[in-house]
TIDREN-162550 format. One record per residue (C-alpha): residue number from 0; residue in three letters; chain; x, y, z negated. Coordinates in pm, 1 decimal, padded with zeros to 6 digits, always signed. Last residue first. Layout:
<atom NUM,'ALA','A',<X,Y,Z>>
...
***
This chain:
<atom 229,'PHE','A',<+03251.6,+00195.4,-02837.5>>
<atom 228,'SER','A',<+03593.3,+00225.3,-03000.0>>
<atom 227,'PRO','A',<+03739.6,+00065.0,-03312.5>>
<atom 226,'VAL','A',<+04024.9,+00256.4,-03482.4>>
<atom 225,'VAL','A',<+04402.1,+00259.4,-03416.9>>
<atom 224,'THR','A',<+04576.1,+00497.8,-03658.4>>
<atom 223,'CYS','A',<+04782.1,+00809.5,-03591.2>>
<atom 222,'GLN','A',<+04902.9,+00920.8,-03937.8>>
<atom 221,'ARG','A',<+04814.9,+01193.6,-04183.8>>
<atom 220,'ARG','A',<+05020.4,+01316.3,-04477.7>>
<atom 219,'THR','A',<+04831.3,+01511.0,-04741.7>>
<atom 218,'GLY','A',<+04911.1,+01269.0,-05022.7>>
<atom 217,'CYS','A',<+05072.9,+00947.3,-04908.0>>
<atom 216,'GLN','A',<+04776.5,+00707.6,-04921.6>>
<atom 215,'THR','A',<+04705.4,+00794.6,-04560.0>>
<atom 214,'PRO','A',<+04461.0,+01022.1,-04384.0>>
<atom 213,'CYS','A',<+04362.0,+00948.7,-04023.0>>
<atom 212,'CYS','A',<+04456.7,+01112.5,-03693.2>>
<atom 211,'ARG','A',<+04268.5,+00893.6,-03447.9>>
<atom 210,'GLN','A',<+04387.3,+00633.7,-03200.1>>
<atom 209,'SER','A',<+04177.4,+00442.3,-02948.2>>
<atom 208,'LEU','A',<+04478.1,+00365.4,-02723.1>>
<atom 207,'GLY','A',<+04355.5,+00604.1,-02452.5>>
<atom 206,'GLN','A',<+04300.1,+00868.8,-02719.1>>
<atom 205,'ASP','A',<+04673.8,+00874.9,-02792.6>>
<atom 204,'CYS','A',<+04720.9,+01090.1,-03102.8>>
<atom 203,'ASP','A',<+04817.2,+01457.8,-03150.8>>
<atom 202,'ARG','A',<+04474.0,+01570.0,-03030.0>>
<atom 201,'ASP','A',<+04317.0,+01379.2,-03320.1>>
<atom 200,'SER','A',<+04460.8,+01635.1,-03562.9>>
<atom 199,'PHE','A',<+04772.1,+01698.7,-03779.2>>
<atom 198,'CYS','A',<+04980.0,+01395.9,-03689.4>>
<atom 197,'GLN','A',<+05250.0,+01154.8,-03811.1>>
<atom 196,'SER','A',<+05315.7,+00858.8,-03580.4>>
<atom 195,'LYS','A',<+05649.0,+00995.2,-03458.4>>
<atom 194,'ARG','A',<+05758.1,+01048.9,-03819.4>>
<atom 193,'ASN','A',<+05735.6,+00677.2,-03885.2>>
<atom 192,'ILE','A',<+05627.2,+00627.9,-04244.8>>
<atom 191,'PHE','A',<+05900.0,+00447.1,-04443.4>>
<atom 190,'LEU','A',<+05912.9,+00660.2,-04758.9>>
<atom 189,'CYS','A',<+05533.8,+00647.0,-04789.5>>
<atom 188,'PRO','A',<+05555.2,+00267.8,-04821.7>>
<atom 187,'VAL','A',<+05706.4,+00313.2,-05177.8>>
<atom 186,'LYS','A',<+05412.6,+00519.6,-05307.0>>
<atom 185,'LYS','A',<+05229.9,+00214.3,-05438.1>>
<atom 184,'THR','A',<+04900.5,+00112.2,-05281.2>>
<atom 183,'GLN','A',<+04541.6,+00237.9,-05272.6>>
<atom 182,'ALA','A',<+04440.7,+00176.0,-04912.4>>
<atom 181,'PRO','A',<+04330.0,+00468.2,-04703.1>>
<atom 180,'LYS','A',<+03958.3,+00459.5,-04607.6>>
<atom 179,'PRO','A',<+03924.3,+00380.3,-04241.4>>
<atom 178,'CYS','A',<+03890.7,+00666.5,-03994.1>>
<atom 177,'SER','A',<+03555.3,+00696.2,-03823.5>>
<atom 176,'ALA','A',<+03482.4,+00510.9,-03500.2>>
<atom 175,'LEU','A',<+03592.1,+00640.3,-03161.4>>
<atom 174,'GLN','A',<+03363.6,+00719.5,-02867.4>>
<atom 173,'ARG','A',<+03537.9,+00693.4,-02529.1>>
<atom 172,'PRO','A',<+03423.8,+00963.1,-02288.5>>
<atom 171,'VAL','A',<+03190.4,+00833.5,-02014.4>>
<atom 170,'CYS','A',<+03268.3,+00670.4,-01678.8>>
<atom 169,'GLN','A',<+02942.3,+00566.7,-01513.0>>
<atom 168,'PRO','A',<+02791.3,+00239.2,-01390.1>>
<atom 167,'VAL','A',<+02424.2,+00272.9,-01287.3>>
<atom 166,'PRO','A',<+02106.0,+00246.5,-01491.1>>
<atom 165,'LYS','A',<+01778.4,+00224.1,-01294.5>>
<atom 164,'THR','A',<+01517.3,+00495.5,-01355.1>>
<atom 163,'PRO','A',<+01627.4,+00775.1,-01123.1>>
<atom 162,'CYS','A',<+01395.7,+01079.6,-01113.6>>
<atom 161,'PHE','A',<+01199.3,+01112.8,-00790.9>>
<atom 160,'LEU','A',<+00888.8,+01302.6,-00899.1>>
<atom 159,'ARG','A',<+01046.8,+01532.1,-01158.8>>
<atom 158,'SER','A',<+01268.1,+01742.0,-00931.2>>
<atom 157,'ASN','A',<+01364.0,+02101.3,-01014.5>>
<atom 156,'ARG','A',<+01712.7,+01986.1,-01124.4>>
<atom 155,'PRO','A',<+01789.9,+01624.6,-01046.1>>
<atom 154,'CYS','A',<+01703.9,+01381.1,-01329.6>>
<atom 153,'ASP','A',<+02014.0,+01264.6,-01514.3>>
<atom 152,'PRO','A',<+02156.3,+00928.6,-01414.5>>
<atom 151,'VAL','A',<+02047.0,+00623.9,-01618.9>>
<atom 150,'LYS','A',<+02354.7,+00487.0,-01793.7>>
<atom 149,'LEU','A',<+02559.0,+00166.7,-01774.3>>
<atom 148,'LYS','A',<+02897.1,+00220.1,-01939.0>>
<atom 147,'CYS','A',<+03258.9,+00231.1,-01818.6>>
<atom 146,'VAL','A',<+03508.0,+00373.8,-02069.1>>
<atom 145,'TYR','A',<+03699.9,+00700.9,-02080.7>>
<atom 144,'GLY','A',<+04008.3,+00811.5,-02279.4>>
<atom 143,'ARG','A',<+04245.2,+00709.4,-02004.1>>
<atom 142,'MET','A',<+04082.6,+00718.3,-01659.8>>
<atom 141,'CYS','A',<+03802.5,+00482.8,-01560.8>>
<atom 140,'ALA','A',<+03819.1,+00186.2,-01322.3>>
<atom 139,'LEU','A',<+03450.5,+00111.9,-01269.0>>
<atom 138,'ASN','A',<+03334.6,-00245.8,-01328.8>>
<atom 137,'CYS','A',<+03008.2,-00206.4,-01517.3>>
<atom 136,'ALA','A',<+02805.0,-00488.0,-01364.1>>
<atom 135,'ALA','A',<+02456.3,-00385.0,-01259.0>>
<atom 134,'PRO','A',<+02162.9,-00430.4,-01491.3>>
<atom 133,'ALA','A',<+01897.4,-00674.3,-01368.2>>
<atom 132,'THR','A',<+01605.3,-00501.3,-01196.1>>
<atom 131,'ASP','A',<+01637.3,-00693.4,-00870.4>>
<atom 130,'ALA','A',<+01364.2,-00571.7,-00638.9>>
<atom 129,'VAL','A',<+01099.8,-00833.6,-00567.1>>
<atom 128,'CYS','A',<+01085.5,-01138.7,-00340.0>>
<atom 127,'GLU','A',<+00770.7,-01344.4,-00394.1>>
<atom 126,'HIS','A',<+00667.7,-01672.3,-00553.3>>
<atom 125,'THR','A',<+00345.0,-01873.3,-00573.6>>
<atom 124,'PRO','A',<+00224.7,-01714.5,-00250.9>>
<atom 123,'CYS','A',<-00061.0,-01951.5,-00161.1>>
<atom 122,'PRO','A',<-00120.7,-02048.2,+00200.4>>
<atom 121,'ALA','A',<-00323.2,-02245.2,+00119.7>>
<atom 120,'ARG','A',<-00656.5,-02259.6,-00053.7>>
<atom 119,'ILE','A',<-00845.2,-02103.8,-00344.8>>
<atom 118,'CYS','A',<-00540.2,-01929.7,-00488.7>>
<atom 117,'VAL','A',<-00422.9,-01857.3,-00844.9>>
<atom 116,'ILE','A',<-00156.8,-01583.1,-00837.3>>
<atom 115,'ASN','A',<+00110.9,-01581.6,-01112.4>>
<atom 114,'THR','A',<+00349.8,-01413.4,-00862.2>>
<atom 113,'PRO','A',<+00661.3,-01609.8,-00958.5>>
<atom 112,'LYS','A',<+01000.4,-01438.8,-00901.7>>
<atom 111,'CYS','A',<+01260.2,-01452.4,-00623.1>>
<atom 110,'VAL','A',<+01527.6,-01182.7,-00637.2>>
<atom 109,'GLN','A',<+01596.8,-00874.3,-00425.7>>
<atom 108,'GLY','A',<+01910.2,-00663.2,-00365.5>>
<atom 107,'TYR','A',<+02008.7,-00849.7,-00049.8>>
<atom 106,'PRO','A',<+01709.1,-01010.3,+00117.4>>
<atom 105,'CYS','A',<+01538.6,-01313.8,-00038.9>>
<atom 104,'GLY','A',<+01568.6,-01681.1,+00056.8>>
<atom 103,'GLY','A',<+01291.5,-01935.0,+00109.6>>
<atom 102,'CYS','A',<+01087.1,-01784.2,-00172.3>>
<atom 101,'GLN','A',<+01130.6,-02099.3,-00382.3>>
<atom 100,'ASP','A',<+01507.4,-02049.1,-00367.1>>
<atom 99,'LYS','A',<+01800.9,-02073.3,-00128.0>>
<atom 98,'PRO','A',<+01599.5,-02206.2,+00165.4>>
<atom 97,'PRO','A',<+01826.4,-02337.7,+00441.0>>
<atom 96,'GLU','A',<+01911.9,-02077.3,+00704.2>>
<atom 95,'VAL','A',<+01724.5,-02099.2,+01033.4>>
<atom 94,'THR','A',<+01923.2,-02009.5,+01343.4>>
<atom 93,'THR','A',<+01735.0,-02060.4,+01669.2>>
<atom 92,'GLU','A',<+01406.0,-01888.8,+01589.9>>
<atom 91,'PRO','A',<+01177.6,-01932.3,+01886.5>>
<atom 90,'VAL','A',<+01144.4,-01639.6,+02131.6>>
<atom 89,'CYS','A',<+00887.8,-01358.2,+02141.5>>
<atom 88,'THR','A',<+00933.8,-01118.9,+02433.7>>
<atom 87,'ASN','A',<+01053.1,-00765.4,+02499.0>>
<atom 86,'ILE','A',<+01146.0,-00724.6,+02866.3>>
<atom 85,'PRO','A',<+01449.0,-00532.1,+02989.1>>
<atom 84,'ASN','A',<+01413.1,-00313.3,+03301.5>>
<atom 83,'CYS','A',<+01545.0,-00401.9,+03644.8>>
<atom 82,'PRO','A',<+01379.5,-00155.8,+03879.6>>
<atom 81,'PRO','A',<+01476.6,-00198.0,+04246.8>>
<atom 80,'ARG','A',<+01762.0,+00024.2,+04367.6>>
<atom 79,'THR','A',<+01651.2,+00243.3,+04655.3>>
<atom 78,'CYS','A',<+01813.7,+00242.9,+04998.9>>
<atom 77,'PRO','A',<+01508.4,+00310.6,+05215.4>>
<atom 76,'THR','A',<+01451.3,+00055.9,+05494.7>>
<atom 75,'ASP','A',<+01425.7,+00219.4,+05839.8>>
<atom 74,'LEU','A',<+01802.8,+00191.5,+05890.6>>
<atom 73,'ASP','A',<+01783.1,-00187.4,+05879.6>>
<atom 72,'GLU','A',<+02119.5,-00355.5,+05829.3>>
<atom 71,'GLU','A',<+02258.5,-00128.0,+05556.2>>
<atom 70,'CYS','A',<+01918.7,-00094.0,+05396.2>>
<atom 69,'PRO','A',<+01889.2,-00466.0,+05335.4>>
<atom 68,'PRO','A',<+01699.6,-00412.0,+05007.0>>
<atom 67,'PRO','A',<+01889.1,-00504.9,+04688.8>>
<atom 66,'PRO','A',<+01827.3,-00851.8,+04549.3>>
<atom 65,'ALA','A',<+01566.3,-00869.4,+04272.2>>
<atom 64,'CYS','A',<+01701.7,-00851.3,+03919.5>>
<atom 63,'PRO','A',<+01721.9,-01152.1,+03690.4>>
<atom 62,'PRO','A',<+01533.7,-01078.5,+03365.9>>
<atom 61,'PHE','A',<+01704.5,-00886.3,+03082.6>>
<atom 60,'LEU','A',<+01572.7,-01003.2,+02748.4>>
<atom 59,'GLN','A',<+01496.7,-00800.2,+02435.6>>
<atom 58,'GLU','A',<+01411.4,-01025.7,+02143.7>>
<atom 57,'CYS','A',<+01119.0,-01048.1,+01904.2>>
<atom 56,'ARG','A',<+01136.5,-01341.0,+01663.9>>
<atom 55,'GLU','A',<+00955.4,-01670.8,+01636.7>>
<atom 54,'GLY','A',<+00889.0,-01913.9,+01351.7>>
<atom 53,'LYS','A',<+00574.6,-01734.3,+01240.4>>
<atom 52,'PRO','A',<+00401.1,-01555.8,+01525.3>>
<atom 51,'CYS','A',<+00550.6,-01241.3,+01682.5>>
<atom 50,'GLY','A',<+00413.9,-00889.3,+01632.7>>
<atom 49,'GLY','A',<+00358.4,-00626.3,+01901.1>>
<atom 48,'CYS','A',<+00663.5,-00735.0,+02098.8>>
<atom 47,'PRO','A',<+00839.1,-00402.5,+02036.6>>
<atom 46,'ASP','A',<+00830.2,-00474.3,+01661.4>>
<atom 45,'THR','A',<+00605.4,-00359.4,+01379.3>>
<atom 44,'ALA','A',<+00699.0,-00391.6,+01016.1>>
<atom 43,'VAL','A',<+00440.2,-00549.8,+00791.3>>
<atom 42,'CYS','A',<+00186.9,-00388.1,+00559.0>>
<atom 41,'LYS','A',<-00008.1,-00643.8,+00360.0>>
<atom 40,'PHE','A',<-00355.7,-00793.9,+00350.0>>
<atom 39,'SER','A',<-00494.0,-01077.8,+00139.5>>
<atom 38,'PRO','A',<-00232.2,-01001.8,-00125.9>>
<atom 37,'CYS','A',<-00461.5,-01073.9,-00424.6>>
<atom 36,'PRO','A',<-00446.0,-00865.7,-00741.2>>
<atom 35,'THR','A',<-00680.6,-01004.8,-00851.9>>
<atom 34,'THR','A',<-00820.7,-01345.4,-00934.1>>
<atom 33,'PHE','A',<-00972.9,-01637.2,-00746.3>>
<atom 32,'CYS','A',<-00756.5,-01576.7,-00440.3>>
<atom 31,'ARG','A',<-00769.0,-01582.1,-00060.2>>
<atom 30,'ILE','A',<-00447.7,-01560.1,+00141.9>>
<atom 29,'GLY','A',<-00476.1,-01548.7,+00521.6>>
<atom 28,'THR','A',<-00204.8,-01282.8,+00536.4>>
<atom 27,'ASP','A',<-00422.6,-01037.3,+00731.5>>
<atom 26,'GLN','A',<-00208.4,-00762.8,+00882.7>>
<atom 25,'CYS','A',<-00177.5,-00386.2,+00824.4>>
<atom 24,'VAL','A',<+00080.0,-00216.6,+01046.0>>
<atom 23,'THR','A',<+00426.7,-00072.3,+00979.2>>
<atom 22,'GLY','A',<+00647.5,+00188.7,+01149.0>>
<atom 21,'GLU','A',<+00498.4,+00478.4,+00954.7>>
<atom 20,'GLU','A',<+00381.5,+00369.5,+00613.3>>
<atom 19,'CYS','A',<+00065.4,+00168.7,+00567.8>>
<atom 18,'GLY','A',<-00265.0,+00284.0,+00417.9>>
<atom 17,'GLY','A',<-00496.7,+00113.5,+00171.6>>
<atom 16,'CYS','A',<-00403.5,-00229.4,+00304.1>>
<atom 15,'LEU','A',<-00757.0,-00286.2,+00435.8>>
<atom 14,'ASP','A',<-00724.7,+00016.9,+00661.9>>
<atom 13,'ASN','A',<-00854.6,+00364.8,+00575.2>>
<atom 12,'VAL','A',<-00523.1,+00539.8,+00505.8>>
<atom 11,'ALA','A',<-00370.1,+00510.4,+00849.3>>
<atom 10,'VAL','A',<-00029.3,+00600.7,+00991.8>>
<atom 9,'CYS','A',<+00111.3,+00707.4,+00658.1>>
<atom 8,'THR','A',<+00392.0,+00965.1,+00649.5>>
<atom 7,'PRO','A',<+00185.1,+01240.2,+00482.5>>
<atom 6,'ARG','A',<+00051.0,+00985.6,+00227.8>>
<atom 5,'MET','A',<+00394.4,+00904.3,+00086.2>>
<atom 4,'VAL','A',<+00344.1,+01067.5,-00254.3>>
<atom 3,'ALA','A',<+00017.8,+00877.1,-00293.2>>
<atom 2,'PRO','A',<+00191.9,+00546.8,-00239.2>>
<atom 1,'CYS','A',<+00121.7,+00345.3,+00080.7>>
<atom 0,'MET','A',<+00000.0,+00000.0,+00000.0>>
***
């Protein structure tokens, strides 16, 4: 069915499909159900052949052209090239891939799921190809201090009708946990603190290694410490 926001591009809005988008026509699927929704009619893409039966596809063929007129021998015959236009015709499917699922194989980006439709007679669409809503893998190579996370992109400014809803991989700043509480030990370890690891703020530490400038048991001294990140 053509959505309300797509009405201007619909060819017809009074057909049994409720309106099909441009480039598609409403066809009877032959499905009859006990319950609704029932896909008795659906919008299918048109082809130059006007729609081929199941098991056939539309193909453009070039028929053998007629021989040229003997204009060189007969001067009264006009030297015009006869038309040799391609013909769109339905031909049997030659390459049929084995079914990969109960839908017979779904296009890229779609998965096969049950329809929960109870039919009166065949054909009965027990399964259908729908958009894959599974979260995408977060495999972006982010710069130091950033991690890859799945987030829904922000809605474009001045646009509320076409806001994205599916999360996509994005590089976001690494969030570091709080500093651990310094252990209560003797003052002897304070004599062996590495001066290179001493700091005054988090900016003195390596954010890419999940370090924060944390207090120690040595008075006011602070040290770069590895903390959990998320």
